[in-house]
C-alpha positions as CSV (number, residue, x, y, z in Angstrom):
1,M,136.2,126.6,87.0
2,L,137.7,123.4,85.6
3,D,141.5,122.7,86.0
4,R,143.1,123.8,82.7
5,S,146.7,122.9,83.6
6,P,148.3,120.6,81.0
7,A,148.5,116.9,81.7
8,P,152.0,115.4,82.2
9,A,153.3,112.3,80.5
10,P,152.4,108.9,81.9
11,T,154.6,107.5,84.7
12,A,156.8,104.4,84.3
13,T,156.1,101.1,86.1
14,E,157.7,100.5,89.5
15,H,158.1,97.1,91.2
16,R,158.5,96.7,95.0
17,P,158.5,93.7,97.4
18,M,155.2,92.4,98.6
19,S,154.2,90.4,101.7
20,T,151.4,87.8,102.0
21,D,148.2,88.1,104.1
22,T,148.2,84.7,105.8
23,S,144.4,84.8,106.3
24,T,143.6,85.2,102.6
25,G,146.8,84.2,100.8
26,E,146.7,87.6,99.1
27,Q,149.9,89.4,98.4
28,I,149.8,92.9,99.8
29,S,152.5,95.4,100.8
30,L,151.4,96.0,104.4
31,Q,154.2,98.5,105.3
32,P,152.9,102.1,105.0
33,V,154.9,104.3,102.6
34,L,156.2,107.1,104.8
35,R,156.4,109.8,102.1
36,D,154.3,112.4,100.3
37,T,153.6,110.8,96.9
38,A,152.7,114.2,95.5
39,Q,156.2,115.4,96.2
40,D,158.0,112.2,95.2
41,S,159.9,112.4,92.0
42,G,160.0,108.6,91.6
43,P,157.5,106.7,89.5
44,L,154.2,105.3,90.9
45,P,153.5,101.6,90.4
46,N,151.3,101.5,87.3
47,R,150.5,98.7,84.8
48,A,148.9,101.1,82.4
49,S,150.0,100.6,78.8
50,T,152.4,103.1,77.2
51,R,151.0,102.2,73.7
52,D,149.4,104.8,71.5
53,T,145.7,104.9,71.9
54,R,145.0,104.1,68.3
55,E,147.3,101.1,68.6
56,M,145.5,99.9,71.7
57,V,142.0,100.3,70.1
58,A,143.1,98.6,66.9
59,H,144.3,95.6,68.9
60,V,141.3,95.3,71.2
61,A,138.9,95.7,68.1
62,A,140.5,92.4,66.9
63,A,140.7,90.8,70.3
64,R,137.2,91.8,71.6
65,P,135.1,92.8,68.6
66,A,131.8,92.4,70.4
67,A,132.8,94.7,73.3
68,V,134.1,97.4,70.9
69,A,131.0,97.1,68.8
70,R,128.8,97.5,71.9
71,V,130.8,100.6,73.0
72,V,130.5,102.3,69.6
73,E,126.8,101.5,69.4
74,A,126.0,102.7,72.9
75,L,128.0,105.9,72.7
76,T,127.3,107.0,69.1
77,G,123.7,105.8,68.7
78,P,120.5,107.8,69.1
79,G,120.3,106.9,72.8
80,V,122.9,109.6,73.7
81,H,121.4,112.5,71.8
82,G,119.9,115.2,73.8
83,R,121.2,113.9,77.2
84,E,122.6,116.3,79.8
85,V,126.2,115.8,80.8
86,T,125.2,114.0,84.1
87,E,123.0,111.6,82.2
88,L,125.8,110.9,79.7
89,L,128.2,110.1,82.5
90,Q,125.8,107.8,84.1
91,W,125.3,106.0,80.7
92,V,129.1,105.7,80.5
93,A,129.5,104.2,84.0
94,V,126.8,101.6,83.4
95,L,128.4,100.7,80.0
96,A,131.9,100.3,81.4
97,K,130.6,97.9,84.0
98,E,128.8,95.9,81.3
99,V,131.6,95.5,78.8
100,V,134.9,95.6,80.8
101,G,136.1,92.2,81.8
102,D,136.2,91.8,85.6
103,C,134.7,95.2,86.4
104,D,132.4,94.8,89.4
105,A,131.6,98.5,89.9
106,A,132.2,101.7,88.0
107,G,131.7,105.4,88.4
108,V,132.8,108.8,87.1
109,T,134.6,111.4,89.3
110,V,134.3,115.0,88.2
111,L,136.6,117.8,89.4
112,K,134.8,121.0,90.3
113,D,137.2,123.8,91.2
114,G,139.7,121.0,91.9
115,T,137.3,119.3,94.4
116,P,136.3,115.7,93.4
117,F,132.8,114.4,93.6
118,T,131.1,111.3,92.1
119,S,128.7,112.3,89.3
120,A,127.8,108.8,88.2
121,W,127.9,105.4,89.8
122,T,126.6,101.9,89.2
123,D,126.1,100.8,92.8
124,E,126.7,101.4,96.5
125,R,130.3,100.0,96.3
126,T,131.3,102.7,93.8
127,L,130.2,105.4,96.2
128,A,131.9,103.7,99.1
129,V,135.3,103.4,97.4
130,D,135.1,106.8,95.9
131,R,134.4,108.2,99.4
132,D,137.4,106.4,100.7
133,Q,139.6,108.2,98.1
134,Y,138.1,111.6,98.8
135,D,138.5,111.2,102.5
136,A,142.1,110.2,102.1
137,D,142.7,112.7,99.3
138,E,144.6,109.9,97.4
139,G,144.0,107.0,95.2
140,P,144.0,105.8,91.5
141,C,141.0,107.8,90.4
142,L,142.2,111.0,91.9
143,H,145.6,110.5,90.4
144,A,144.1,109.8,87.0
145,A,141.8,112.8,87.2
146,R,144.4,115.3,88.5
147,E,147.4,114.1,86.5
148,G,145.6,113.2,83.3
149,V,147.1,109.7,83.0
150,C,145.6,106.2,83.0
151,V,146.2,104.2,86.2
152,R,145.9,100.4,86.3
153,V,147.0,98.7,89.6
154,T,146.4,95.7,91.8
155,V,145.7,96.2,95.5
156,S,149.3,95.4,96.4
157,E,150.6,98.0,94.0
158,S,148.0,100.5,95.2
159,M,149.2,99.9,98.8
160,Q,152.6,101.2,97.8
161,A,151.4,104.5,96.5
162,W,148.2,105.2,98.5
163,P,148.3,103.2,101.7
164,E,145.6,105.0,103.6
165,F,143.1,104.7,100.8
166,T,144.0,101.1,99.9
167,Q,143.4,99.9,103.5
168,A,139.9,101.2,103.3
169,A,139.3,99.8,99.8
170,V,140.5,96.4,100.8
171,A,137.8,96.5,103.6
172,D,135.3,97.3,100.8
173,G,136.4,94.1,98.9
174,V,138.2,95.8,96.1
175,R,141.3,94.1,94.7
176,A,142.1,96.0,91.5
177,F,141.7,99.5,90.1
178,L,141.5,101.0,86.6
179,A,141.0,104.7,86.1
180,C,141.0,106.5,82.8
181,P,141.2,110.3,82.7
182,L,138.6,112.5,81.1
183,V,140.5,115.4,79.6
184,V,138.2,117.7,77.7
185,D,139.8,120.4,75.5
186,D,143.0,120.1,77.6
187,Q,140.9,120.5,80.8
188,R,141.2,117.9,83.5
189,F,137.5,117.2,83.8
190,G,137.6,114.0,85.9
191,A,138.1,110.2,85.5
192,L,136.2,107.0,84.7
193,N,136.8,104.6,87.6
194,L,136.5,100.8,87.5
195,Y,136.8,98.5,90.5
196,S,137.3,94.7,90.5
197,H,137.1,92.0,93.2
198,S,139.5,89.9,91.2
199,L,143.1,89.4,92.5
200,D,144.2,89.1,88.9
201,G,143.4,92.7,88.2
202,F,142.5,94.3,84.9
203,S,144.1,93.2,81.6
204,D,145.6,95.1,78.7
205,D,142.4,94.5,76.8
206,D,140.3,95.8,79.7
207,E,142.3,99.0,79.8
208,A,141.9,99.4,76.0
209,V,138.1,99.0,76.2
210,A,138.0,101.5,79.1
211,T,140.2,103.9,77.2
212,L,137.9,103.7,74.2
213,I,134.9,104.5,76.4
214,S,136.7,107.4,78.1
215,R,137.8,108.9,74.8
216,I,134.3,108.8,73.3
217,A,132.9,110.1,76.5
218,T,135.2,113.1,76.4
219,G,134.1,113.8,72.9
220,L,130.4,113.8,74.1
221,V,131.2,116.1,77.0
222,A,133.2,118.4,74.6
223,G,130.1,118.6,72.4
224,Q,128.0,119.7,75.4
225,L,130.7,122.4,76.2
226,Q,130.4,123.7,72.7
227,Q,126.6,123.9,72.9
228,H,126.4,125.4,76.4
229,R,128.4,127.8,78.4
230,S,130.7,126.4,81.1
231,A,128.4,128.0,83.7
232,T,125.6,125.8,82.5
233,L,127.7,122.7,82.7
234,I,128.8,123.5,86.2
235,S,125.2,124.2,87.2
236,Q,124.2,120.7,85.9
237,L,127.0,119.2,88.0
238,E,126.0,121.1,91.1
239,E,122.5,119.9,90.6
240,A,123.8,116.3,90.4
241,I,125.4,116.7,93.8
242,A,122.1,118.0,95.3
243,S,120.1,115.2,93.5
244,R,122.3,112.5,94.9
245,A,120.9,113.0,98.4
246,V,117.3,112.6,97.0
247,I,118.3,109.5,95.1
248,E,120.0,108.0,98.2
249,Q,116.8,108.6,100.3
250,A,114.6,107.1,97.7
251,K,116.9,104.1,97.3
252,G,116.8,103.5,101.1
253,A,113.0,103.7,101.1
254,V,112.7,101.2,98.2
255,A,115.2,98.9,99.9
256,V,113.3,98.9,103.3
257,V,109.8,98.5,101.9
258,R,110.7,95.9,99.3
259,R,113.3,94.1,101.5
260,I,116.0,94.2,98.9
261,S,119.6,95.4,98.9
262,P,120.5,99.0,98.3
263,D,122.1,98.0,95.0
264,D,118.9,96.3,93.8
265,A,116.9,99.3,95.0
266,F,119.1,101.6,92.9
267,G,118.5,99.2,90.0
268,V,114.8,99.5,90.4
269,L,115.0,103.3,90.3
270,R,117.3,103.3,87.3
271,T,115.1,100.8,85.4
272,V,112.0,103.0,85.9
273,S,114.0,106.0,84.8
274,Q,115.1,104.3,81.6
275,D,111.7,102.7,80.9
276,T,109.7,105.9,81.4
277,N,112.4,108.3,80.0
278,V,112.2,110.3,83.2
279,K,115.4,111.6,84.8
280,L,116.6,109.5,87.7
281,R,116.4,112.4,90.2
282,E,112.8,113.0,89.2
283,V,111.9,109.3,89.7
284,A,113.5,109.5,93.1
285,A,111.6,112.6,94.1
286,R,108.3,111.1,92.9
287,T,109.1,108.0,94.9
288,L,109.6,109.9,98.1
289,A,106.5,112.1,97.5
290,D,104.2,109.2,96.6
291,F,105.8,105.8,97.1
292,G,102.8,103.9,95.8
293,A,103.3,105.4,92.4
294,L,106.5,103.5,91.8
295,P,106.0,100.4,89.6
296,N,106.8,97.2,91.3
297,R,109.9,95.8,89.7
298,A,111.4,93.7,92.4
299,G,112.0,90.3,90.9
């Protein structure tokens, strides 16, 4: 079952001293925080806006009209009708990477009986960073998903709150995080996760666009919940977990045979799925069964 506990109010911003990595010039708090953040009553470092969502969206509609128009078109147009929840979430992740400022990778974490898993992702980096969070059982996306609050932090701020995870994320090249909760009918469903390689981090407008995406996405998921029993939804999510192994195998096969990167191989599979209107997992299964049947889209 999904976590139905109410979401608390957003935390306030906290500032702490930072040191400098002499090899990169990057400011990072390298001293581990010797405390259990889940039991700490103090605020977590968080740049997330405290403005009302309507105010945020109104502002970004004026500041970034093209991005807002793209979001509305993509998430309210005919392309989303009839899609399963897992397909909707994949659509949302790809859209977020496309329209949000310095976003280099995006994904969606879903909580199933309190256990997180990645239901949608744009590339290999998303899976790697998500895996770092799940292994450490800490991080911005888990905090957003579990607490129902938006989290926007740079790598130095993340180091203060989640040192074990952040050390791994730095090794993966991530320098900023933005996570928006997906709260469906007061249920903590998961979070939309955005990762950036930019030291400047995400801006207020980036957060506003991501918030708009997450709010519309929760409406789409809520619609699915109204049409189907929760058991059906959970079944779809469980199928997504099983399908990921097939997709990863197919991606590896495409990468080796065509001598392209894993990210490019995933792009090949995704493009074929979109062009043929065949589910990604089915394209992956067909690829493994008969590799020669996959159209050559390596450019």
